[in-house]
matplotlib code that plots the C-alpha trace (Angstrom):
import matplotlib.pyplot as plt

x = [111.5, 114.5, 118.0, 120.1, 122.1, 125.9, 126.5, 124.2, 123.6, 125.2, 123.0, 122.2, 122.9, 120.3, 122.4, 122.7, 119.0, 118.1, 120.6, 119.1, 115.6, 116.5, 118.1, 115.1, 112.7, 114.7, 113.3, 116.6, 118.6, 120.1, 117.8, 120.6, 121.3, 117.5, 117.2, 120.2, 119.0, 115.5, 117.1, 119.2, 116.2, 114.2, 116.9, 117.3, 113.5, 113.9, 113.2, 115.2, 117.6, 115.3, 112.4, 114.5, 115.7, 112.1, 111.0, 113.9, 113.7, 117.1, 117.7, 118.6, 119.2, 122.9, 123.0, 121.6, 124.1, 127.0, 125.5, 125.2, 128.9, 129.8, 127.5, 129.0, 132.5, 131.8, 128.5, 126.2, 129.1, 128.4, 125.4, 127.7, 129.5, 133.3, 134.9, 136.9, 134.2, 133.3, 135.3, 138.9, 140.4, 141.5, 143.9, 147.1, 148.4, 150.4, 147.3, 145.3, 148.0, 148.0, 144.2, 144.5, 147.3, 145.5, 142.3, 144.2, 146.1, 144.5, 143.3, 144.9, 142.2, 143.4, 144.4, 141.4, 138.8, 137.7, 138.6, 137.4, 137.3, 134.2, 134.1, 133.6, 136.4, 138.7, 137.7, 138.6, 142.0, 142.8, 141.8, 144.2, 146.9, 146.7, 143.9, 141.7, 138.9, 138.5, 134.9, 133.5, 132.4, 135.9, 137.3, 134.8, 135.5, 139.3, 139.1, 136.8, 139.1, 142.0, 140.2, 139.0, 135.5, 133.9, 133.5, 130.8, 133.6, 133.9, 137.3, 138.6, 140.1, 141.3, 138.5, 138.5, 139.5, 137.4, 138.3, 136.6, 136.5, 137.7, 138.4, 142.0, 141.5, 140.8, 141.7, 142.0, 140.2, 141.0, 138.8, 141.0, 138.5, 138.4, 140.1, 137.7, 134.7, 135.8, 135.6]
y = [72.9, 72.1, 73.2, 70.5, 68.4, 68.9, 65.2, 62.9, 59.4, 56.9, 54.1, 51.6, 48.0, 45.3, 43.7, 47.1, 47.8, 44.4, 45.0, 48.4, 47.1, 44.3, 46.8, 49.1, 46.3, 44.5, 45.0, 44.0, 46.6, 49.7, 52.7, 54.9, 52.4, 52.1, 55.9, 56.1, 53.2, 54.8, 58.1, 56.4, 54.5, 57.7, 59.4, 56.4, 56.7, 60.3, 62.3, 65.4, 65.5, 67.5, 65.3, 62.1, 63.6, 64.2, 60.7, 59.1, 61.2, 62.9, 66.5, 68.0, 67.5, 68.2, 64.9, 63.1, 64.8, 63.6, 60.1, 60.1, 61.0, 58.2, 55.8, 56.7, 55.9, 52.9, 51.4, 49.8, 50.0, 53.8, 53.1, 52.3, 55.1, 54.5, 53.7, 56.4, 59.0, 61.0, 63.0, 62.0, 61.4, 64.6, 63.1, 61.3, 58.1, 60.2, 62.1, 58.8, 57.2, 60.3, 59.9, 56.2, 56.8, 59.6, 57.5, 54.5, 56.6, 57.4, 61.0, 63.5, 64.3, 67.9, 68.7, 67.0, 67.4, 63.8, 60.4, 58.5, 59.4, 60.2, 61.3, 65.0, 65.0, 63.3, 66.0, 68.8, 67.2, 66.6, 70.2, 71.5, 69.2, 70.7, 68.9, 72.1, 70.8, 67.3, 66.1, 63.3, 61.3, 61.3, 60.2, 57.4, 56.2, 56.4, 54.4, 51.8, 51.5, 50.9, 48.0, 49.7, 49.6, 51.7, 49.8, 50.2, 51.2, 54.3, 53.5, 52.6, 49.1, 47.1, 44.9, 41.5, 42.8, 44.2, 45.8, 44.3, 45.6, 43.0, 43.2, 43.4, 46.2, 46.6, 43.5, 43.3, 40.2, 38.9, 36.8, 34.1, 33.6, 37.2, 36.6, 33.6, 35.8, 38.6, 36.0]
z = [49.6, 51.8, 50.8, 49.1, 51.6, 51.6, 52.4, 50.4, 51.7, 49.4, 48.0, 50.7, 49.8, 50.3, 53.1, 54.9, 54.5, 56.0, 58.9, 59.5, 59.5, 61.9, 64.3, 64.2, 64.9, 67.6, 71.1, 72.7, 70.7, 72.4, 71.9, 70.5, 67.7, 67.0, 66.6, 64.4, 62.2, 62.0, 60.9, 58.2, 56.9, 56.7, 54.8, 52.5, 51.7, 50.7, 53.9, 54.7, 57.6, 59.9, 59.1, 59.7, 63.0, 64.1, 63.1, 64.9, 68.0, 67.5, 68.4, 65.0, 61.4, 62.1, 64.1, 61.1, 58.8, 61.0, 61.0, 57.2, 56.9, 59.3, 57.5, 54.1, 55.5, 57.8, 56.8, 59.5, 62.0, 62.1, 64.4, 67.3, 68.9, 69.0, 72.4, 74.1, 74.0, 77.0, 79.5, 80.0, 83.4, 85.0, 87.6, 86.6, 88.3, 90.9, 92.0, 92.1, 94.3, 96.6, 97.0, 97.9, 100.3, 102.0, 102.4, 103.8, 106.3, 109.6, 109.8, 112.2, 114.7, 115.2, 111.6, 109.9, 112.7, 112.4, 113.7, 110.6, 106.9, 105.1, 101.4, 102.4, 105.0, 102.5, 100.0, 102.4, 103.2, 99.5, 98.6, 101.3, 99.9, 96.4, 94.6, 94.6, 92.3, 93.5, 94.3, 96.4, 93.4, 92.0, 95.3, 95.5, 92.0, 92.4, 95.7, 94.1, 91.1, 93.5, 95.1, 98.2, 99.7, 102.4, 105.6, 108.3, 110.6, 108.3, 106.9, 103.5, 103.3, 100.3, 99.0, 100.6, 104.0, 106.8, 110.1, 113.1, 116.7, 119.2, 122.9, 122.0, 119.6, 115.9, 113.8, 110.0, 108.7, 105.2, 103.0, 101.4, 98.5, 97.4, 94.0, 93.3, 94.1, 91.8, 89.0]

ax = plt.figure().add_subplot(projection="3d")
ax.plot(x, y, z, "-o")
ax.set_aspect("equal")
plt.show()
């Protein structure tokens, strides 16, 4: 026989049971919500936390115990993970501005060893300039958040502009409908 649970599931109301069953049966529902709903229904029917976890496809009975605590406090809303989870931004606004400024400035051919920026050459430059742990994915994300896109000419430009080679030199072309297209 399993040890008694520290947190016991409170009695589930009829409305909550109907909502949980609807979530579990819905084919358009997110998988994580379906699994949590399945685990709660299993516990409500008398299953232990480990057995409910196996039924729902969760990793452990501890995950079910945590879910039960949240359900006791918040009801069906406990099936949705609260916003703000996940890893927090490592670089502040000053560092982000420095990344964007470096990307939009022309590289020094001798110092940087390149005529155009790539993510790896930007990473090397930024690591020399004091951002020791920065990676290419972070650089790409920061530049995209700042409204820049990578051009075929291998330079970073604000979105809605493009650099084109002409006989007279490189010309920056601007799309006047950029804001409308962003929606």
